[in-house]
PAZAPA-4460 file (N, C-alpha, C; in steps of 0.05 Angstrom, whole numbers, plus 32768, in hexadecimal, padded with zeros to 4 digits):
% residues 75
    n_x    n_y    n_z   ca_x   ca_y   ca_z    c_x    c_y    c_z   seq   type   mol
   8731   88B8   87F5   871C   88C2   8810   8717   88A6   8812     1      M     A
   8713   889E   8829   870E   888C   8832   86ED   888A   8845     2      A     A
   86E0   8878   883F   86C6   8875   884A   86C2   885F   885D     3      S     A
   86B7   885E   8871   86AD   8850   8885   869A   883B   8887     4      I     A
   869F   8828   8881   8682   8815   887C   8678   8803   8899     5      D     A
   866B   8812   88A0   8663   8800   88BF   865B   87E0   88B8     6      R     A
   8650   87DF   88A2   863F   87C3   8897   864F   87AF   8888     7      L     A
   8673   87B7   888E   867B   8796   887D   866F   8780   8884     8      T     A
   8670   876B   8875   866B   874B   8877   8673   8744   888B     9      S     A
   8689   874D   8894   8697   874A   88AE   868D   8751   88C9    10      T     A
   8675   8764   88C0   8670   8779   88D7   8681   878F   88E4    11      G     A
   869B   8789   88D8   86B1   87A1   88E6   86B3   87C4   88D6    12      L     A
   86B5   87D3   88EA   86B7   87E7   88DF   86D0   87EA   88C8    13      P     A
   86CF   87F1   88B2   86EB   87F6   88A8   86F0   8813   889C    14      V     A
   8702   8824   8898   8707   8838   888A   8714   8837   886D    15      A     A
   8709   8831   885B   8708   8824   883E   8717   883E   882D    16      W     A
   8725   882D   881D   8736   8843   8812   8732   8833   87F3    17      H     A
   8735   8840   87DA   8734   8833   87C1   874B   8832   87B7    18      V     A
   875A   8820   87AD   8774   8816   87A4   8779   882D   8789    19      S     A
   8797   883E   8794   879A   884E   877C   87A4   883C   875D    20      T     A
   87A5   882B   875B   87AE   881C   874B   878E   880A   8738    21      R     A
   877B   8816   8749   8764   8804   873E   875A   8813   8725    22      S     A
   8760   882F   871C   8754   883E   8704   873A   883D   8708    23      G     A
   8728   884C   86F4   870F   8851   86F1   86FC   883E   86DD    24      N     A
   870C   882A   86D0   8700   8823   86B9   86EE   880A   86BF    25      G     A
   86E9   8801   86DC   86D3   87E9   86E6   86E2   87CB   86E5    26      G     A
   86FB   87CE   86E0   8700   87B6   86EA   870B   87B2   86FF    27      G     A
   8722   87A1   8705   872C   8797   871D   872D   87AC   8737    28      N     A
   8721   87AB   8746   8717   87C4   875A   8723   87BA   8774    29      C     A
   8731   87C6   8784   8735   87B7   87A4   8733   87D3   87B6    30      V     A
   872E   87CA   87CB   872D   87E4   87E3   8736   87D0   87F6    31      E     A
   8741   87DF   8809   8758   87D9   8820   874A   87EC   8830    32      A     A
   874A   87E8   8853   874F   87F9   8867   8755   87EC   8884    33      G     A
   8756   87FE   888B   875C   87F1   88A2   8741   87ED   88B6    34      P     A
   8742   87DF   88CB   872C   87D3   88D9   872C   87E8   88F2    35      V     A
   8719   87EC   88F8   8716   880B   8906   8710   8800   8925    36      L     A
   871A   87E4   892F   8718   87DF   8947   872C   87DB   8955    37      D     A
   8745   87EE   895A   8759   87E5   8961   876D   87D7   8963    38      G     A
   8761   87BE   8945   8779   87AA   894E   878C   87AA   893A    39      S     A
   8789   87BC   892D   87A0   87C0   8912   87A0   87B4   88FE    40      G     A
   878D   87A2   88F4   8785   878D   88E7   8775   87A4   88CA    41      R     A
   8785   8797   88B2   8772   87A6   889B   8768   878D   8890    42      F     A
   8750   87A0   887D   8739   878F   886D   873E   8794   8859    43      A     A
   8735   8786   883F   8737   8788   8820   8720   8779   881F    44      V     A
   8718   878C   8805   86F9   8780   87FA   86FC   878A   87D9    45      R     A
   86F1   8781   87C8   86EA   8785   87AB   86D2   879C   87B0    46      D     A
   86D9   87B4   87A2   86CC   87C8   87A3   86B1   87C8   878E    47      S     A
   86B2   87B7   877C   8696   87AB   8772   8687   879C   877F    48      K     A
   8693   8792   8797   867A   877B   879E   8674   8787   87C6    49      D     A
   8676   87A3   87C4   8674   87AC   87E3   8667   87A1   87F8    50      R     A
   8657   878C   87F6   864B   8782   8809   8652   8763   8805    51      S     A
   8665   875A   87F2   8670   8744   87FB   8680   873E   880F    52      G     A
   8698   8721   8807   86A4   8721   8815   86BA   8732   8816    53      P     A
   86CA   8731   8837   86E4   8749   883F   86F2   8733   8851    54      V     A
   870D   8735   8841   8722   8729   8852   872E   873C   8864    55      L     A
   873B   8732   8878   874A   873C   888B   8763   8735   889A    56      V     A
   8774   874B   8894   878C   8741   889C   8799   874A   88B9    57      Y     A
   87A8   873A   88C2   87B0   8749   88D6   87C8   8758   88D2    58      A     A
   87CF   876E   88E5   87E3   8787   88D9   87FD   8779   88CD    59      A     A
   8806   8763   88DB   8827   875E   88D8   881F   8753   88B2    60      T     A
   8812   8744   88B3   8805   873B   8896   8804   874E   8885    61      D     A
   87F9   8765   8884   87EC   8771   886C   880D   8793   886D    62      W     A
   881C   878F   8887   8834   8796   887E   8844   8786   8871    63      R     A
   8848   876C   8873   885A   875B   8867   884E   8759   884E    64      T     A
   8834   875D   8843   8828   8759   882A   8835   8777   881B    65      F     A
   8833   878D   8829   8836   87A6   881D   8850   87AC   8811    66      L     A
   885D   8798   8828   8885   879F   881F   888D   878D   880D    67      T     A
   887B   8770   8803   887B   8769   87F1   8874   8772   87D0    68      G     A
   8861   878F   87D3   8857   8791   87BD   886E   87AC   87BA    69      L     A
   887A   87B8   87D1   8889   87CF   87D0   88A5   87C4   87C3    70      R     A
   88A7   87B0   87C6   88C6   87AA   87BF   88C2   8794   87A5    71      T     A
   88AF   878C   879C   88AB   877A   8785   88AC   8764   878A    72      D     A
   88A9   8754   879D   88AC   8735   87A1   8898   8730   8795    73      R     A
   887F   8735   8798   8868   872D   8796   8865   872B   8772    74      L     A
   887B   872A   8763   886D   872D   8748   8866   870D   873E    75      A     A
***
């Protein structure tokens, strides 16, 4: 389930999704989601520090990253 956070550190509205690989152990947790401004950008943050820094990627860069993950090029 996505959560929309209108008050990120960037001031951008984002539909956040918790990574399915984060687990429930309180370890390394990541949230990512599309920026809801029509730009196609994606944002990433540490779910343990939701008011902390947010990384924002251009749509093409995010697709390249996901392709690398799916094809095991980022090992």
